[in-house]
C-alpha positions in Angstrom: 0.0 0.1 -0.1 1.6 3.3 -1.0 1.8 6.4 1.1 -1.2 8.1 -0.5 -3.3 5.0 0.1 -2.2 4.9 3.6 -3.1 8.5 4.3 -6.5 7.9 2.9 -7.0 4.8 5.0 -6.0 6.7 8.2 -8.1 9.7 7.3 -11.2 7.5 6.6 -10.6 5.6 9.9 -9.9 8.7 11.9 -13.2 10.3 10.5 -15.1 7.2 11.3 -14.0 6.7 14.8 -14.4 10.5 15.6 -18.0 10.3 14.2 -18.8 7.0 15.9 -17.5 8.4 19.3 -19.7 11.6 18.9 -22.7 9.6 18.0 -22.3 7.1 20.9 -22.0 10.0 23.4 -25.2 11.5 22.1 -27.1 8.4 21.3 -26.4 6.9 24.8 -27.5 10.0 26.7 -30.8 8.2 27.3 -28.9 5.4 29.1 -27.2 8.1 31.3 -30.7 9.5 32.2 -31.7 6.1 33.6 -28.5 5.7 35.6 -27.9 6.5 39.3 -25.4 9.2 38.3 -27.5 10.8 35.7 -27.1 14.3 36.9 -23.2 13.8 36.8 -23.3 12.4 33.3 -25.4 15.4 32.2 -22.9 17.8 33.4 -20.8 16.7 30.2 -23.8 17.5 28.0 -25.0 20.6 29.5 -22.6 23.1 27.9 -23.6 22.1 24.3 -27.3 21.6 25.2 -27.4 25.1 26.9 -25.7 26.6 23.7 -28.4 25.1 21.6 -31.0 26.2 24.0 -30.0 29.7 24.2 -29.5 30.3 20.5 -32.7 30.7 18.6 -31.1 29.4 15.3 -29.9 26.1 16.8 -32.4 25.5 19.5 -34.2 22.9 17.4 -31.2 20.6 17.3 -31.5 19.9 21.2 -35.2 19.5 21.1 -37.3 16.4 21.0 -39.6 15.3 18.1 -41.3 12.5 20.0 -42.9 12.5 23.6 -40.5 11.7 26.3 -42.1 13.0 29.3 -45.5 12.1 28.2 -46.4 8.4 28.6 -49.5 8.2 26.7 -51.0 10.1 23.7 -54.1 9.8 21.6 -52.0 8.3 18.7 -51.3 4.5 18.7 -48.4 5.0 16.4 -46.7 7.4 18.8 -47.5 5.2 21.8 -45.8 2.3 19.9 -42.5 3.9 18.9 -40.8 3.6 22.2 -41.5 -0.2 22.1 -40.4 -0.5 18.5 -37.3 1.5 19.4 -36.4 -1.0 22.3 -37.0 -3.9 19.9 -34.7 -2.5 17.3 -32.0 -1.6 19.9 -31.8 -5.0 21.3 -32.1 -7.0 18.1 -29.4 -4.8 16.5 -27.2 -5.3 19.6 -27.5 -9.0 19.6 -26.8 -9.2 15.7 -23.7 -7.2 16.4 -22.5 -9.5 19.0 -23.0 -12.6 16.6 -21.0 -10.9 14.1 -18.2 -10.0 16.5 -18.1 -13.5 17.7 -17.6 -14.8 14.1 -14.9 -12.3 13.4 -12.8 -12.9 16.5 -13.3 -16.8 16.2 -11.9 -16.5 12.7 -8.9 -14.4 13.9 -8.2 -16.8 16.8 -8.5 -19.8 14.6 -6.6 -18.1 11.7 -9.3 -19.1 9.3 -9.0 -16.0 7.0 -11.8 -13.8 5.7 -15.2 -14.3 7.4 -17.6 -15.1 4.7 -20.0 -17.7 6.3 -22.7 -17.5 8.8 -24.2 -14.2 9.3 -21.5 -12.9 6.7 -23.2 -15.0 4.1 -26.1 -12.7 4.2 -24.4 -9.4 3.9 -20.7 -8.4 3.7 -21.0 -6.0 6.7 -23.5 -7.5 9.2 -21.9 -5.8 12.2 -22.3 -2.2 10.6 -26.0 -2.9 9.6 -26.5 -4.4 13.1 -25.3 -1.1 14.7 -27.4 0.9 12.2 -30.5 -1.1 13.4 -29.4 -0.6 17.0 -28.8 3.2 16.6 -32.2 3.5 14.8 -33.8 2.0 18.0 -31.9 4.4 20.2 -33.0 7.4 18.1 -36.7 6.4 18.7 -35.9 6.1 22.4 -33.9 9.3 22.7 -35.4 11.4 19.8 -33.4 14.6 19.7 -32.9 16.3 16.3 -29.2 16.3 16.8 -29.3 12.4 17.4 -31.1 12.1 14.0 -28.4 14.0 12.2 -25.6 11.9 13.8 -27.5 8.9 12.8 -27.3 9.8 9.2 -23.8 10.9 9.5 -22.9 7.5 10.9 -24.5 5.7 8.2 -22.3 7.6 5.5 -19.2 6.9 7.8 -20.1 3.2 7.9 -20.3 3.0 4.0 -16.8 4.6 3.6 -15.1 2.7 6.2 -16.7 -0.5 4.6 -15.2 0.3 1.3 -11.7 1.0 2.8 -12.0 -2.4 4.5 -13.0 -4.2 1.4 -10.0 -2.9 -0.6 -7.7 -4.2 2.2 -9.5 -7.6 2.2 -9.4 -7.8 -1.5 -5.7 -7.1 -1.4 -5.1 -9.5 1.4 -7.4 -12.5 0.4 -7.4 -12.1 -3.4 -9.9 -13.6 -5.9 -11.8 -15.7 -3.3 -12.9 -12.2 -1.6 -13.6 -10.6 -4.8 -15.9 -13.5 -5.8 -17.4 -13.1 -2.4 -18.2 -9.5 -3.0 -19.7 -10.2 -6.3 -22.3 -12.5 -5.0 -23.0 -10.8 -1.6 -24.5 -7.4 -0.9 -22.9 -5.0 1.2 -25.5 -4.2 3.7 -28.9 -5.6 2.8 -29.6 -9.2 2.2 -31.9 -8.3 -0.7 -31.8 -6.0 -3.7 -33.3 -2.6 -4.0 -32.8 -0.7 -7.3 -32.3 2.7 -5.9 -29.5 1.2 -3.6 -27.9 -1.0 -6.3 -24.8 1.2 -6.2 -24.0 0.0 -2.9 -23.2 -3.6 -4.3 -19.7 -4.3 -5.5 -19.0 -3.6 -9.3 -16.0 -3.3 -11.3 -17.5 -0.1 -12.7 -16.8 3.1 -10.5 -19.7 3.8 -8.2 -18.8 7.6 -7.9 -17.4 10.0 -10.4 -13.7 9.7 -11.0 -13.1 13.5 -10.4 -12.3 14.2 -6.7 -14.4 17.3 -7.0 -17.5 15.7 -8.5 -17.2 12.7 -6.1 -17.3 15.1 -3.1 -20.2 16.9 -4.6 -22.0 13.6 -5.3 -21.4 12.4 -1.6 -22.4 15.8 -0.3 -25.6 15.9 -2.2 -26.6 12.5 -1.1 -25.8 13.4 2.6 -27.8 16.6 2.3 -30.8 14.7 0.7 -30.6 12.0 3.5 -30.7 14.8 6.2 -33.7 16.4 4.4 -35.6 13.0 4.5 -34.9 12.1 8.1 -35.4 15.6 9.4 -38.7 16.1 7.4 -39.7 12.6 8.8 -38.9 13.7 12.5 -40.7 16.9 12.0 -43.8 15.2 10.7 -43.7 12.9 13.9 -43.3 15.9 16.1 -46.4 17.4 14.5 -48.2 14.2 15.0 -47.0 14.1 18.6 -48.0 17.6 19.5 -51.6 17.1 18.0 -51.9 13.9 19.9 -51.3 15.2 23.5 -53.7 15.1 26.1 -53.7 18.9 26.8 -56.0 21.9 27.5 -54.8 25.5 26.4 -55.9 28.3 28.4 -55.2 32.0 28.4 -51.9 31.6 30.3 -51.2 28.0 30.5 -50.8 24.6 29.0 -52.3 21.9 31.2 -50.7 18.7 30.0 -51.5 15.2 31.2 -48.9 12.5 31.2 -51.5 9.9 31.1 -54.8 9.3 29.0 -57.3 11.9 30.1 -60.2 13.7 28.6 -60.3 17.5 28.2 -63.1 17.7 30.7 -61.1 15.7 33.2 -58.2 17.9 32.9 -60.2 21.1 33.3 -61.9 19.6 36.3 -58.4 18.8 38.0 -57.2 22.3 37.2 -60.5 23.9 38.5 -60.1 22.1 41.8 -56.5 23.5 41.9 -57.5 27.0 41.4 -60.5 27.0 43.4 -58.5 25.9 46.5 -57.9 28.6 49.1 -54.4 27.3 50.0 -53.5 26.8 46.5 -55.0 30.1 45.5 -53.0 31.9 48.0 -49.7 30.2 46.7 -50.8 30.9 43.2 -52.0 34.5 43.7 -49.5 35.7 40.9 -51.0 33.0 38.7 -51.9 35.4 35.7 -50.6 38.5 34.2 -48.0 38.0 31.4 -46.5 34.9 33.1 -46.9 31.6 31.2 -47.2 28.1 32.9 -47.0 24.5 31.9 -48.8 22.5 34.3 -48.2 18.7 34.3 -50.9 16.4 35.5 -50.0 12.8 36.5 -51.3 10.0 38.5 -50.0 10.3 42.0 -48.1 7.2 41.9 -46.1 8.3 38.9 -42.6 9.9 38.9 -40.8 11.7 36.2 -37.4 12.9 36.8 -37.3 15.5 33.9 -40.2 17.4 35.6 -39.4 19.4 38.8 -41.2 17.4 41.4 -40.8 15.3 44.6 -39.5 11.7 44.4 -41.9 8.8 44.7 -40.4 5.8 46.5 -36.9 5.3 45.4 -37.0 8.3 43.0 -36.4 6.4 39.8 -35.9 8.3 36.7 -39.3 7.1 35.3 -42.0 5.4 37.2 -45.3 5.0 35.5 -47.2 1.8 36.4 -50.1 0.9 34.1 -52.5 0.4 37.1 -53.2 3.5 39.2 -56.1 5.1 41.1 -57.8 7.3 38.4 -59.1 9.5 41.2 -55.6 10.7 42.7 -53.6 13.1 40.6 -50.8 15.6 41.3 -50.4 18.9 39.4 -46.7 20.2 38.9 -47.1 24.0 38.4 -44.1 25.2 36.3 -43.5 28.7 35.2 -41.9 28.9 31.5 -39.9 31.3 29.5 -40.2 31.1 25.9 -37.6 31.4 23.1 -40.0 33.1 20.7 -43.2 35.0 21.5 -46.3 33.0 20.6 -49.9 34.7 20.5 -51.6 32.3 22.9 -50.6 29.1 24.8 -50.7 26.2 22.2 -48.6 23.3 21.0 -46.2 25.9 19.7 -45.6 26.9 23.4 -44.1 23.4 24.1 -41.6 23.8 21.3 -40.5 27.3 22.3 -39.7 26.7 26.0 -36.3 28.1 26.9 -36.5 28.1 30.9 -38.8 26.2 33.2 -39.2 26.7 36.9 -41.0 24.6 39.3 -43.4 26.5 41.5 -45.5 23.9 43.6 -46.7 20.4 43.6 -50.5 20.1 44.3 -52.3 16.7 45.0 -55.9 16.3 44.0 -58.6 13.8 44.8 -61.4 13.7 42.2 -63.6 11.6 44.4 -63.9 14.3 46.8 -63.2 17.1 44.4 -60.6 18.6 46.8 -56.9 19.3 47.1 -55.2 16.8 49.5 -51.8 18.1 50.0 -49.4 21.0 48.7 -45.9 20.2 48.6 -42.8 22.7 47.8 -40.4 21.9 45.3 -37.5 19.8 46.6 -34.2 21.5 47.3 -32.3 19.5 44.7 -34.0 19.6 41.3 -32.1 16.7 39.2 -31.8 18.5 36.0 -32.1 22.0 37.2 -30.9 24.3 34.4 -30.2 21.6 31.9 -32.5 21.5 28.7 -34.4 18.3 28.8 -37.7 16.9 27.2 -40.7 19.2 28.0 -43.4 16.9 26.5 
């Protein structure tokens, strides 16, 4: 391998591993959220997330396009995506392990190029497995920045795969070239628009370096437009499927399935209570509020609220008393002005401050207890999901 080829190889690998590390740090953010030291891990993310959050032009990058705080919506599709994401993440990871076992067994046994087993289906099963796993992670932690890095990783995998194939062809000769000619690169079946991903003796990209770079950049931009358009469509559907009531100065948002009448009833009890009314005497004017309504047994760490039980990051049992709820009153500051509280309010929140936690018993139509905000808010000052 000449020095020019070596430098290209090193550049390709360096670019790949740099992108891979960045993607893993972003995509695994949701696992840190579930960890005991979530607040510590988030200190790594907060500078970048705060930069996005405080800059109007980039704020959308750190925002979510699927519900994360909300557990139930009126859309069966939206409700199923977290389950689908978990399935993809697990299956992709397991397939990755199968491919890795084959590779390392072949190396230890000195059997040469791996072309059997799962490698008989596609030439790069580990890469496609990680793509499947990453897609699952994207559905579980759906920030726009993760979607962008997902596309970036796919392109990085493709170019790294091409580098590895050149190395294998040079090392194993005609047997590997024959293997490439009869086995697809990433998919075990053929799709005409993706036919260029298959090995061929003909150049797959223009010979000119400038034209090649332009072709790759164009494909990358088109892929970004597709996935960001898809994500925006999901966000529109998500926002329209929330169980929420919009008033003159608040968004009353239920994390569980609840009719508008029931949401209004809960908030009417809160506002009619003398003790709550005294605490919320400033409830009005130019201030805007997002009031989270959830069953009393539930806990959501991304909402400023008092812990339930062990204070797990997410605790939303399917069975709960549908008469007992708690309302978390939060005052919000918006990034851009909106005419009146609406779904648009939730996408423009820049700051959120917990005010008070009020428990309601619908069977007695009364407030049962009022709790101050805890001294330590887990994600205080860190941009997290708001719906």
